[in-house]
C-alpha positions, 0 to 999 in steps of 0.5 A: 476566472478562466485562467484561475480555473486552468491554473487550479487544474494544472496544480491538481495534475501536478499532484499526480507526480509524487504518487506516480513517483511512489508507484514507480519507486516501489515497483522497481525496488520490489522487483529488485528485492528478490523473493519474499522468503529470502528476506532475513531479520525482518517480519516473516512475510509468510506468517502474514500470508497464512493469516490472510488465508485464515481470514479467507477461511473464516478463521481467526488470525494467529497473530492478533497482538500487533497492528497486522489485522487490517493487513490481513483483512485487506490482503484477504479482500485482494486475494478473493478479488483475484478469484471471486468465484473460487471456494476457500479450499481451492483458493487456499490451495492456489495461494499455497502453490504460488505464495510469491505471486499472491504476496506480490498482488497484495503488495501491489494493492498496498502500493496503489492504495498508498499512492492514492492516499498520497494524492488525496493528501496533496489535494487536501493540502492544496485546498487548505494551504492554497499552495502547490508548494505546500501540497508537494511538501506534504506529498514528499513525506514518504520519501524522507525515510528510506526505512519507510520505503524499505518496509513498505515493500514487504507484506507486513503491518508497516506497509500501512504506515504511508497511508495511515500517516497521511490520513492522520495528516489530512485530519 
């Protein structure tokens, strides 16, 4: 029994490898991507930031006809958590004075959320299949497409693709 319990603990610890790889990969790639305003031919990241500000100011987002609303709400929560006692007018001024800083903070939060959900997906797969190989196979899924990795660097609805897909896989 002791050996079995030890093996299970090692297997659970192994499930941290892919989430850590995701965190390192995303942070390194994001640091090499340059500023968000430099990206061309992709969703306009700053529009998403403005709608995050709309949520912070208790206003309706301007872009509701796509899956960005969860991004706005979570992004607004991240920005508010950075300055919990700052009123919305001062917070808006701070965000507009340093938008790249806040975009990177929102991006970082989603990278960590994606890594956490990646760990959970591996854990659920380990419980269901009783196989570390099956769990690691589930966890490698975000790395199978460089488009997913590229889009998950941006602050846009696609940043939710990794965690939402893994959550569906867990169901």
